PLY file of the C-alpha trace (Angstrom):
ply
format ascii 1.0
element vertex 542
property float x
property float y
property float z
element edge 541
property int vertex1
property int vertex2
end_header
26.64 93.06 -115.71
28.87 94.27 -118.57
25.85 95.47 -120.57
24.44 97.27 -117.53
27.78 99.00 -116.91
27.93 100.10 -120.55
24.42 101.58 -120.33
25.37 103.49 -117.16
28.50 104.82 -118.87
26.41 106.05 -121.82
23.98 107.87 -119.50
26.84 109.53 -117.62
28.43 110.67 -120.92
25.13 112.23 -122.04
24.70 114.10 -118.73
28.31 115.30 -118.73
27.99 116.60 -122.30
24.77 118.44 -121.37
26.28 120.05 -118.25
30.08 120.00 -118.65
30.43 122.24 -115.59
27.74 120.53 -113.53
24.10 121.52 -113.01
23.89 125.30 -112.45
23.45 126.21 -108.78
19.92 127.27 -107.84
18.18 125.78 -110.89
16.41 123.05 -108.89
15.18 125.48 -106.25
13.86 127.92 -108.87
12.18 125.06 -110.69
10.35 123.92 -107.54
9.22 127.47 -106.73
7.92 127.89 -110.28
5.99 124.62 -110.11
4.43 125.65 -106.80
3.39 129.05 -108.16
1.84 127.44 -111.24
-0.14 124.96 -109.14
-1.30 127.68 -106.74
-2.87 129.73 -109.55
-6.54 129.07 -110.34
-5.84 127.90 -113.92
-8.67 126.30 -115.85
-6.61 123.24 -116.75
-7.92 119.83 -117.69
-7.05 116.90 -115.41
-4.26 115.60 -117.65
-2.34 118.90 -117.83
-2.79 119.51 -114.12
-1.55 115.97 -113.49
1.54 116.61 -115.62
2.35 119.69 -113.54
1.88 117.77 -110.29
4.05 114.93 -111.57
6.78 117.37 -112.63
6.86 118.94 -109.16
6.84 115.56 -107.41
9.72 114.22 -109.51
11.77 117.39 -108.99
11.18 117.27 -105.23
12.24 113.64 -105.06
15.43 113.78 -107.10
16.73 117.36 -106.98
18.92 116.76 -103.93
18.02 120.18 -102.48
15.61 120.75 -99.59
13.25 123.58 -100.55
10.98 124.62 -97.69
7.29 124.99 -98.32
6.33 128.73 -98.20
4.68 129.42 -94.85
2.76 132.44 -96.12
0.94 130.21 -98.62
-0.22 127.89 -95.83
-1.19 130.75 -93.52
-3.39 132.35 -96.18
-5.40 129.16 -96.59
-5.06 127.88 -92.99
-3.43 124.61 -94.17
-1.04 122.11 -92.61
2.14 122.10 -94.71
4.40 119.14 -95.62
7.45 118.82 -93.41
9.96 118.23 -96.23
10.39 117.50 -99.93
9.57 113.80 -99.60
6.30 114.43 -97.74
5.22 116.94 -100.38
6.15 114.54 -103.20
4.22 111.70 -101.54
1.11 113.88 -101.20
1.28 114.82 -104.88
1.84 111.24 -106.00
-1.01 109.96 -103.83
-3.30 112.52 -105.47
-2.13 111.33 -108.88
-2.60 107.62 -108.13
-6.10 108.47 -106.92
-6.73 110.12 -110.28
-5.34 107.01 -111.99
-7.79 104.77 -110.12
-10.67 107.09 -111.12
-9.35 107.18 -114.73
-9.16 110.98 -114.67
-5.68 110.80 -116.24
-4.11 108.31 -118.62
-2.14 105.38 -117.23
1.45 106.29 -116.35
3.58 103.50 -114.81
6.21 106.04 -113.75
3.80 107.46 -111.17
3.60 104.17 -109.31
7.38 103.70 -109.51
8.01 107.19 -108.12
5.49 106.61 -105.33
7.10 103.28 -104.48
10.47 104.98 -104.21
9.14 107.89 -102.12
7.29 105.65 -99.67
10.31 103.36 -99.35
12.34 106.39 -98.27
9.77 107.22 -95.60
9.08 103.60 -94.58
5.30 103.72 -95.25
5.09 100.60 -97.39
1.61 99.58 -96.24
0.25 102.93 -97.49
1.56 102.13 -100.96
0.01 98.66 -100.76
-3.43 100.12 -100.01
-3.18 102.52 -102.97
-1.95 99.75 -105.25
-5.04 97.72 -104.36
-7.22 100.66 -105.45
-5.90 100.56 -109.02
-8.31 99.10 -111.53
-7.77 95.54 -112.85
-5.65 95.53 -115.99
-3.39 98.34 -114.80
-0.88 95.69 -113.81
-0.87 92.03 -114.70
-1.99 89.77 -111.87
1.51 88.45 -111.27
3.03 91.96 -111.15
0.33 93.25 -108.80
0.75 90.31 -106.40
4.53 90.60 -106.53
4.58 94.33 -105.73
1.98 93.85 -102.97
4.09 91.08 -101.44
7.16 93.34 -101.58
5.24 96.09 -99.78
3.98 93.84 -96.99
7.39 92.24 -96.59
9.09 95.63 -96.32
6.46 96.65 -93.73
7.44 93.62 -91.62
4.27 91.66 -92.46
6.05 88.60 -93.84
3.14 86.22 -93.25
0.79 88.43 -95.28
3.41 88.72 -98.04
3.87 84.95 -98.11
0.11 84.39 -98.33
-0.02 86.65 -101.40
2.87 84.73 -102.99
1.11 81.42 -102.24
-2.14 82.57 -103.82
-0.36 83.88 -106.90
1.73 80.71 -107.19
-1.36 78.45 -107.17
-3.13 80.50 -109.86
-0.09 80.85 -112.13
0.91 77.20 -111.72
-2.48 76.11 -113.05
-1.85 78.30 -116.10
1.71 77.01 -116.47
3.17 80.54 -116.30
5.43 80.85 -113.23
6.45 84.37 -112.20
10.16 84.06 -111.39
10.52 87.19 -109.17
7.57 85.99 -107.06
9.12 82.53 -106.66
12.44 84.03 -105.56
10.70 86.39 -103.14
8.68 83.49 -101.73
11.86 81.46 -101.20
13.53 84.40 -99.46
10.54 84.95 -97.16
10.60 81.26 -96.24
14.29 81.60 -95.36
13.32 83.93 -92.51
11.11 81.37 -90.76
12.30 77.77 -90.24
8.67 76.60 -90.12
8.38 77.42 -93.84
11.63 75.69 -94.89
9.95 72.94 -96.93
7.83 75.51 -98.77
10.94 77.59 -99.49
12.58 74.54 -101.06
9.52 74.10 -103.30
9.61 77.74 -104.45
13.37 77.63 -105.11
13.24 74.35 -107.05
10.37 75.69 -109.17
12.42 78.81 -110.00
15.52 76.73 -110.80
13.66 74.90 -113.59
13.20 78.20 -115.44
16.92 79.06 -115.65
19.49 78.10 -118.25
22.93 76.82 -117.32
24.44 80.20 -118.25
22.24 82.13 -115.78
24.92 81.93 -113.11
23.63 84.83 -111.00
20.13 83.36 -110.69
21.42 79.84 -110.09
23.65 81.20 -107.33
20.68 83.00 -105.77
18.51 79.87 -105.86
21.32 77.74 -104.40
21.64 80.31 -101.62
17.95 80.07 -100.73
17.98 76.27 -101.04
20.99 76.02 -98.73
19.36 78.26 -96.14
16.09 76.26 -96.24
17.77 72.84 -96.18
19.37 73.69 -92.81
16.19 74.06 -90.70
14.46 71.40 -92.80
17.19 68.93 -91.82
16.79 69.76 -88.13
13.08 68.89 -88.30
13.81 65.43 -89.72
13.18 62.45 -87.43
15.66 60.20 -89.25
19.29 60.69 -88.23
20.44 59.52 -91.67
18.19 62.03 -93.48
19.23 64.77 -91.07
22.94 64.20 -91.77
22.37 64.07 -95.54
20.29 67.27 -95.57
22.83 69.12 -93.43
25.58 68.16 -95.87
23.37 69.31 -98.75
22.78 72.66 -97.03
26.51 73.36 -96.72
27.23 72.10 -100.24
24.57 74.36 -101.79
25.81 77.40 -99.87
29.41 76.68 -100.84
28.38 76.30 -104.50
26.48 79.60 -104.30
29.51 81.33 -102.76
31.78 79.92 -105.48
29.47 81.20 -108.25
29.07 84.67 -106.70
32.55 85.31 -105.37
31.83 88.72 -103.87
28.44 88.19 -102.21
28.53 88.87 -98.45
24.94 87.65 -98.00
25.89 84.12 -99.05
28.96 84.09 -96.81
26.82 85.21 -93.88
24.34 82.37 -94.48
27.24 79.92 -94.79
28.64 81.17 -91.47
25.21 80.83 -89.83
24.69 77.25 -91.06
28.19 76.24 -89.95
27.45 77.76 -86.55
24.16 75.86 -86.28
26.03 72.62 -87.07
28.69 73.65 -84.52
31.44 73.80 -87.14
32.75 76.87 -85.40
36.13 77.37 -87.11
34.45 77.40 -90.52
31.80 79.77 -89.15
34.45 82.23 -87.92
36.19 82.13 -91.31
33.00 82.83 -93.29
31.79 85.56 -90.90
35.18 87.28 -91.05
35.18 87.21 -94.88
31.65 88.63 -94.87
32.72 91.52 -92.64
35.74 92.21 -94.85
33.47 92.44 -97.90
31.09 94.91 -96.24
33.96 96.86 -94.64
32.60 96.11 -91.16
29.24 97.64 -92.05
26.93 94.76 -91.06
25.65 94.58 -87.48
24.21 91.09 -88.16
27.63 89.76 -89.20
29.27 91.31 -86.12
26.66 89.70 -83.86
27.13 86.30 -85.49
30.92 86.50 -85.14
30.61 87.45 -81.45
28.24 84.53 -80.82
30.55 82.05 -82.56
33.51 83.26 -80.48
31.42 82.86 -77.32
30.52 79.31 -78.42
34.26 78.63 -78.65
34.36 79.78 -74.99
36.67 82.59 -76.05
34.74 85.19 -74.06
37.60 87.66 -73.71
38.09 87.89 -77.48
34.30 88.01 -77.98
34.08 91.05 -75.68
36.99 92.70 -77.51
35.22 92.16 -80.85
32.01 93.57 -79.34
33.87 96.73 -78.27
35.36 97.09 -81.75
31.96 96.50 -83.38
30.35 99.18 -81.19
33.00 101.67 -82.35
32.47 100.70 -86.00
28.66 100.53 -86.01
26.22 103.37 -86.56
24.60 104.76 -83.43
21.28 102.97 -84.03
23.05 99.64 -84.65
25.08 99.71 -81.43
22.24 98.61 -79.15
22.11 94.92 -80.11
25.88 94.61 -79.83
25.84 96.38 -76.45
23.37 93.76 -75.19
25.72 90.99 -76.36
28.60 92.68 -74.56
26.57 92.81 -71.34
25.70 89.11 -71.70
29.39 88.27 -72.17
30.26 90.22 -69.03
27.57 88.35 -67.09
28.90 85.01 -68.41
32.37 85.96 -67.18
30.97 86.73 -63.72
31.51 90.49 -64.12
28.04 91.32 -62.84
28.78 94.92 -61.92
30.07 95.69 -65.43
27.13 93.83 -66.97
24.59 95.82 -64.94
26.30 99.05 -66.02
26.17 97.99 -69.69
22.47 97.20 -69.36
21.91 100.57 -67.68
23.50 102.35 -70.65
21.48 100.22 -73.08
18.14 100.85 -71.36
18.77 104.58 -70.95
19.59 104.81 -74.67
16.37 102.99 -75.53
14.44 105.32 -73.22
15.91 108.31 -75.07
14.88 106.81 -78.42
11.34 106.30 -77.10
10.91 110.07 -76.99
11.29 110.26 -80.78
9.25 107.16 -81.64
6.75 109.37 -83.43
9.25 109.73 -86.27
10.17 106.03 -86.43
8.46 103.27 -88.40
6.34 100.53 -86.87
9.10 97.96 -87.51
11.65 100.03 -85.61
9.27 100.45 -82.68
8.68 96.68 -82.46
12.39 95.98 -82.71
13.19 98.46 -79.96
10.44 97.11 -77.72
11.73 93.54 -78.09
15.29 94.67 -77.37
14.09 96.56 -74.28
12.16 93.54 -72.98
15.11 91.20 -73.55
17.45 93.62 -71.76
15.14 93.81 -68.71
14.92 90.00 -68.65
18.71 89.63 -68.88
18.99 92.07 -65.99
16.39 90.10 -64.01
18.46 86.93 -64.53
21.58 88.66 -63.20
19.75 89.88 -60.09
18.38 86.35 -59.63
21.91 84.94 -59.56
22.76 87.55 -56.93
19.56 86.55 -55.04
18.29 90.12 -55.31
14.70 88.89 -55.69
13.06 92.30 -55.28
15.15 93.84 -58.07
14.44 90.84 -60.32
10.69 91.28 -59.84
10.94 94.99 -60.69
12.63 94.08 -64.00
9.94 91.49 -64.75
7.17 93.98 -64.01
8.76 96.36 -66.53
8.49 93.69 -69.22
4.90 92.80 -68.32
3.96 96.48 -68.63
5.26 96.41 -72.23
3.86 93.04 -73.34
1.91 90.85 -70.91
1.97 87.88 -73.29
5.72 87.75 -73.95
6.56 84.05 -73.33
10.17 84.68 -72.34
8.99 86.95 -69.51
6.91 84.22 -67.87
9.72 81.73 -68.44
12.17 83.95 -66.53
9.55 84.46 -63.80
9.31 80.67 -63.52
13.09 80.41 -63.17
13.01 83.10 -60.49
10.31 81.24 -58.53
12.14 77.93 -58.95
15.34 79.51 -57.59
13.34 80.45 -54.47
12.10 76.81 -54.18
8.53 77.88 -55.05
8.05 74.89 -57.35
4.26 74.97 -57.60
4.25 78.66 -58.58
7.11 78.02 -61.01
5.13 75.20 -62.62
2.20 77.58 -63.15
4.51 80.18 -64.73
6.01 77.62 -67.12
2.51 76.35 -67.98
1.44 79.89 -68.83
4.56 80.27 -71.00
3.60 77.20 -73.04
-0.02 78.32 -73.28
1.27 81.48 -75.02
3.76 79.64 -77.24
3.46 75.81 -77.24
6.78 75.53 -79.16
8.83 77.60 -76.70
11.74 75.20 -76.08
13.18 76.68 -72.82
9.68 76.48 -71.31
9.39 72.80 -72.29
12.77 72.01 -70.72
11.97 73.75 -67.43
8.50 72.20 -67.27
10.09 68.77 -67.76
12.65 69.55 -65.04
9.94 70.20 -62.45
7.98 67.10 -63.53
11.16 65.03 -63.26
11.63 66.24 -59.68
8.04 65.21 -58.90
8.78 61.74 -60.37
6.36 58.83 -60.54
3.69 59.14 -63.22
5.08 62.55 -64.21
8.21 61.04 -65.82
6.58 59.98 -69.12
5.09 63.48 -69.47
8.52 65.02 -68.81
10.08 62.71 -71.42
7.48 63.77 -73.99
8.22 67.45 -73.36
11.95 66.86 -73.81
11.55 64.79 -76.98
9.49 67.60 -78.49
12.06 70.18 -77.36
14.88 68.25 -79.02
12.84 67.83 -82.19
12.56 71.63 -82.38
16.07 72.40 -81.14
18.47 69.42 -81.37
21.47 71.40 -80.05
19.87 72.41 -76.73
22.26 70.98 -74.14
19.83 71.59 -71.26
17.21 69.44 -72.98
19.72 66.60 -73.41
20.77 66.86 -69.76
17.16 66.82 -68.53
16.32 63.88 -70.81
19.30 62.00 -69.39
18.05 62.60 -65.85
14.55 61.41 -66.77
15.90 58.26 -68.45
18.14 57.60 -65.46
15.12 57.86 -63.14
13.30 55.36 -65.38
16.25 52.95 -65.26
17.43 53.36 -68.89
21.07 53.89 -67.93
22.72 53.38 -71.34
20.39 55.84 -73.06
20.88 58.26 -70.17
24.67 58.04 -70.58
24.35 58.92 -74.29
22.21 61.93 -73.39
24.72 63.10 -70.77
27.53 62.76 -73.32
25.58 64.84 -75.88
24.74 67.45 -73.23
28.41 67.78 -72.24
29.64 68.14 -75.83
26.96 70.68 -76.74
27.51 72.69 -73.55
31.17 73.11 -74.50
29.99 74.62 -77.82
27.11 76.69 -76.42
26.97 80.43 -77.28
25.74 83.13 -74.88
22.65 83.51 -77.07
21.10 80.87 -79.32
22.23 81.03 -82.95
18.59 80.47 -83.91
17.77 83.98 -82.62
19.76 85.28 -85.60
18.16 85.23 -89.04
19.99 82.97 -91.53
19.98 85.71 -94.18
21.75 89.04 -94.03
19.31 91.96 -93.68
21.47 94.68 -92.16
0 1
1 2
2 3
3 4
4 5
5 6
6 7
7 8
8 9
9 10
10 11
11 12
12 13
13 14
14 15
15 16
16 17
17 18
18 19
19 20
20 21
21 22
22 23
23 24
24 25
25 26
26 27
27 28
28 29
29 30
30 31
31 32
32 33
33 34
34 35
35 36
36 37
37 38
38 39
39 40
40 41
41 42
42 43
43 44
44 45
45 46
46 47
47 48
48 49
49 50
50 51
51 52
52 53
53 54
54 55
55 56
56 57
57 58
58 59
59 60
60 61
61 62
62 63
63 64
64 65
65 66
66 67
67 68
68 69
69 70
70 71
71 72
72 73
73 74
74 75
75 76
76 77
77 78
78 79
79 80
80 81
81 82
82 83
83 84
84 85
85 86
86 87
87 88
88 89
89 90
90 91
91 92
92 93
93 94
94 95
95 96
96 97
97 98
98 99
99 100
100 101
101 102
102 103
103 104
104 105
105 106
106 107
107 108
108 109
109 110
110 111
111 112
112 113
113 114
114 115
115 116
116 117
117 118
118 119
119 120
120 121
121 122
122 123
123 124
124 125
125 126
126 127
127 128
128 129
129 130
130 131
131 132
132 133
133 134
134 135
135 136
136 137
137 138
138 139
139 140
140 141
141 142
142 143
143 144
144 145
145 146
146 147
147 148
148 149
149 150
150 151
151 152
152 153
153 154
154 155
155 156
156 157
157 158
158 159
159 160
160 161
161 162
162 163
163 164
164 165
165 166
166 167
167 168
168 169
169 170
170 171
171 172
172 173
173 174
174 175
175 176
176 177
177 178
178 179
179 180
180 181
181 182
182 183
183 184
184 185
185 186
186 187
187 188
188 189
189 190
190 191
191 192
192 193
193 194
194 195
195 196
196 197
197 198
198 199
199 200
200 201
201 202
202 203
203 204
204 205
205 206
206 207
207 208
208 209
209 210
210 211
211 212
212 213
213 214
214 215
215 216
216 217
217 218
218 219
219 220
220 221
221 222
222 223
223 224
224 225
225 226
226 227
227 228
228 229
229 230
230 231
231 232
232 233
233 234
234 235
235 236
236 237
237 238
238 239
239 240
240 241
241 242
242 243
243 244
244 245
245 246
246 247
247 248
248 249
249 250
250 251
251 252
252 253
253 254
254 255
255 256
256 257
257 258
258 259
259 260
260 261
261 262
262 263
263 264
264 265
265 266
266 267
267 268
268 269
269 270
270 271
271 272
272 273
273 274
274 275
275 276
276 277
277 278
278 279
279 280
280 281
281 282
282 283
283 284
284 285
285 286
286 287
287 288
288 289
289 290
290 291
291 292
292 293
293 294
294 295
295 296
296 297
297 298
298 299
299 300
300 301
301 302
302 303
303 304
304 305
305 306
306 307
307 308
308 309
309 310
310 311
311 312
312 313
313 314
314 315
315 316
316 317
317 318
318 319
319 320
320 321
321 322
322 323
323 324
324 325
325 326
326 327
327 328
328 329
329 330
330 331
331 332
332 333
333 334
334 335
335 336
336 337
337 338
338 339
339 340
340 341
341 342
342 343
343 344
344 345
345 346
346 347
347 348
348 349
349 350
350 351
351 352
352 353
353 354
354 355
355 356
356 357
357 358
358 359
359 360
360 361
361 362
362 363
363 364
364 365
365 366
366 367
367 368
368 369
369 370
370 371
371 372
372 373
373 374
374 375
375 376
376 377
377 378
378 379
379 380
380 381
381 382
382 383
383 384
384 385
385 386
386 387
387 388
388 389
389 390
390 391
391 392
392 393
393 394
394 395
395 396
396 397
397 398
398 399
399 400
400 401
401 402
402 403
403 404
404 405
405 406
406 407
407 408
408 409
409 410
410 411
411 412
412 413
413 414
414 415
415 416
416 417
417 418
418 419
419 420
420 421
421 422
422 423
423 424
424 425
425 426
426 427
427 428
428 429
429 430
430 431
431 432
432 433
433 434
434 435
435 436
436 437
437 438
438 439
439 440
440 441
441 442
442 443
443 444
444 445
445 446
446 447
447 448
448 449
449 450
450 451
451 452
452 453
453 454
454 455
455 456
456 457
457 458
458 459
459 460
460 461
461 462
462 463
463 464
464 465
465 466
466 467
467 468
468 469
469 470
470 471
471 472
472 473
473 474
474 475
475 476
476 477
477 478
478 479
479 480
480 481
481 482
482 483
483 484
484 485
485 486
486 487
487 488
488 489
489 490
490 491
491 492
492 493
493 494
494 495
495 496
496 497
497 498
498 499
499 500
500 501
501 502
502 503
503 504
504 505
505 506
506 507
507 508
508 509
509 510
510 511
511 512
512 513
513 514
514 515
515 516
516 517
517 518
518 519
519 520
520 521
521 522
522 523
523 524
524 525
525 526
526 527
527 528
528 529
529 530
530 531
531 532
532 533
533 534
534 535
535 536
536 537
537 538
538 539
539 540
540 541
């Protein structure tokens, strides 16, 4: 860090000595106009010189800090569609240049790919860069570098599974050669942190990376401990042995605490520590870590705000949770307010303030509807995120109307969700709850069955299916017990699953086991948040 700071200071000194009074006003704009005029002329230039001109214009457009509009008269003369801004024009030029690179019309220039990566990251079109990277001839990048950059692109585009597959393939090849690529291993571990199903694989990647570091590489060791701690948490919850589960949970917290001690000012580690404490229902420690994280980022993390609100709701401190939600909405950027607004509405519904909750959902849904009108300018990831938020809001609203026995309004909300995504499992689960509330048990059973046919690991669907089977009784009880055992294997802190399992065991005559289940259900219900902690990612992304 000290060496990097010294290098930055040297660069700043050089720039200040070159322009003691700052860069002259208008120079960047004149430079761009000159580049455009030169490229518009029918010069008989070879490919390399033309490429140098195009690169010069692209770099100036990207980094000049001044928006210089494309001349309309030039486009009208040639009947062309013009770029909308500097970044679009720079991307077009860089795409032309990378095409020339792949055809070997110009000599290899790594800066072109770096500039294109930066430009596309600004516009959010990572998959476009990935496709152009794949067109480059073998030998342009080493295999490990190519796979790593491709994985970064797919991950940034929201295609984590594709990115992880690339990392896996690269890992297998490089492991046979005995040449591990450390950035790829760290990226693989981070991708596994996002999905609890890949926890064991994330541990493997992180341990492999750890072997390559020296004891003085504190930053890297802290990073690996962070990823290991995050992966140990879900890995422990999948363990069938209670002894192993307890040991792994302790290891998860220890690794995260060690990582936080090594990197004293890392909000990402504190967020993960807060999340793991919340999952283990160590709520006071979770509040402390989440608060420290927010202090470090000056209240600029919507994920940390959401986690803090959920922990407060798990402490049954709903009034304070709503106050924090109001404060977070005031602090957050406009685009980040929507998730927190949904949490606020859920808190109001939990407090029995249904009128206020409906009004909050109305504001949320109208805001989403307004954003829909400008979806053309948003990335695919943002569209998916907004769609999921909209569906969840409609389903929350349907649940409120169901409690008020406004069945018609509930069905309207469900139809809205089906029109967005017919195969959204939560939608059919809520429909099943709605039918069950109307004593339509056979129809509810069909809805829950359809939920599990879409997602066999959907825990709320398993619990409700088991509840109906338990009411039927007889030969259905063993099937209900199997559903509940599977549900608790996937989500050990689900109090509804423990309660239902207790009822099934009681019906079967296993009274002592049933009493233990009822005790667990009661304790977990007292520590239950308004929204499952597992819906939050264990790593800080925003």
